N, C-alpha and C positions, 0 to 999 in steps of 0.2 A: 204170843212171842213175849219170853221172860229174858228182859235185858241182862237181869243178873245172874243167868243161867252160867254155870261153866261148862256144860258140855253144849256145843253147837251141832244140830243134826242137819247135815246138807241133804237135801232130796232133789234127785233131777231127772227129768225126763228126755229121753234122746232117743235118735234115729240109727238102729244098727246099721243102716247103709251109710251113714258117717263117723261110725265107731263109737265103742263105748268112751265115755267123760273122763278126762283124769281128773285126779283129787286134790282140788287144789290147797288142802292141807299139807300135802306132801307126806302124809302116811302111807300112800299108795291103794285106796281103793275103799273097799267096802262092801256092801251087799249090791248085788247085781240081778235084778228079777226079770227073766224075759217075758214079756207079755203077748209075744207073737202066737201062743198055741189058745189064745182067747180069739173069737171070731171077731174080724175087724169090719167095723161100722164103715170105714173108709172104702171098702169094696162097694157100698151102695150109694147111687146118685143123691139123695136126699142128705147123706152126713160128708160129703166130700170136703167141703168149704167150710164146716164149723169144727168146732175141738171137742175133746174130753169135759171142756167147763160148760157146754151150750146143752140145754134140758133134753133135747132130742137123742144127743150122743149116751148121757145119762141113763135115759128112758132104756136105750136100745140094749147098753151094756148090762144094766140091771136086770131087765126082763128077758133077755135073749142070750145071754152067756153065762158062763158060771165064774164072772168076774168076783163076786163075793166070796165062793169058797178060796180061789185063788188068792186073795187079798187077806183072807183071815190066815192063810198060812205064812203068808209074807209078813202079817203083823206080828205074828207069834214068833218068829225068828230074830225080827227085830227089836221087839220088846226084851227077849232075852239078852241081846248084846247092849241095848240101852240099858237095863238093871246093872249089869256087870259094868259097863261104862262108867256110869254113875258112882258105884261103890269104889271103882280102883279111880275116880277123878280125872279119867279121860276128858280130852277137851273137843275131840272131833269124831265124828261118825259120818260116813258118806253110804248113801242108798241110792240106786239107780234104777230105773224102771225104762226097760227100751221096747219098742215095738217097731213095725216096719217104716213108719215116716214120723214118729214121733210128735204125732197129733191127736189123736184118739186114747187110745189103750193107756199109753203111757202117762200121757198128761191126767188123764182120770185117776190113775193109782198113786200119781204122785201126790195131788191135791188130798186124796183119799187117807194116806199116809200121814200127810202133814196134819190133818183136823184128828185122825186119832191120836197121835203123840202129843198134838197141844192139850187135848183132853186128858192125856194119862201121865204126862211126866213135866217136870221143872225144869225144860231144855228150850234153849233157842233154836227155832227153826227157819232156816232159809231154802227157799224152793226157785230150782232153775228149770224152766223149759226151754231146753236148748234150741229146738228147731222153731218154735213159735217165737223165742226172743229174737231170732235171725231175721224174723220177718217184721220187726218193730212192734210185736205184741207187748202189750203193757201187763206185766205179771203183778198179781196182787201180793204185798206181803203177808207173811204167817206172825 
């Protein structure tokens, strides 16, 4: 995280069952990516009680789905916005990843984008995992 960065990127994972999160900046949104086209690990017993941060889910997503291709496309779209936002001195961008329960695919995707952006741009990153935080999950800052 770059505390001196002017651009803050808020990345959120959420459950479509609960609705798309509102943009806390008041700017009215940003990018929303639908992860439901990716095979859901939550449909398989070994993954039901763990999240997109757990290694078995990560392995499942990376080995049995096309999540890497999906994210490459999302990263390209977001990177284009970040470059323009930095050039124009904008202060906030919101990016959200939704899936059925907000536990596996969207969590993995939000964390992957945070890591990608942290390595590429001088921005402040805030990650919110809406459904997991409702369960008193401790979210690691970026």
